[in-house]
C-alpha positions, 0 to 999 in steps of 0.5 A: 500500500506504500506506492498507492499511499505516496501517489494519493498524498502527492495528488492531494497535496498538489490539488490542495496547494494554492496554485494559480494560472500564473505559477502553474501551467498545464505542463506542471499538472501533467508532470504531477500526473506522470509522477503519480503514474510512475509511483503506481507503476512501481506498486506491488502486483496486489496493489495493481490488481486492486487499482485495476479492479477499483478503476473498472468498478468506477467505469474507468475501463481503460485507466490501467492501460493508460497509466501502464499497469495493465 
């Protein structure tokens, strides 16, 4: 669960930060998403299977493939 926890903390911290269009660009947003995907790619097989299952339950059938864990 460490990989998922790291990715979640990173996402929440970034989304909760005081950012504005002058300081943060779409490139910054993309970098954070890529960083989270890289962390998740290093997750254990059980973590990945859980993420895939949950994504599918949420109707996000292509999500796992899009971030490279399937």
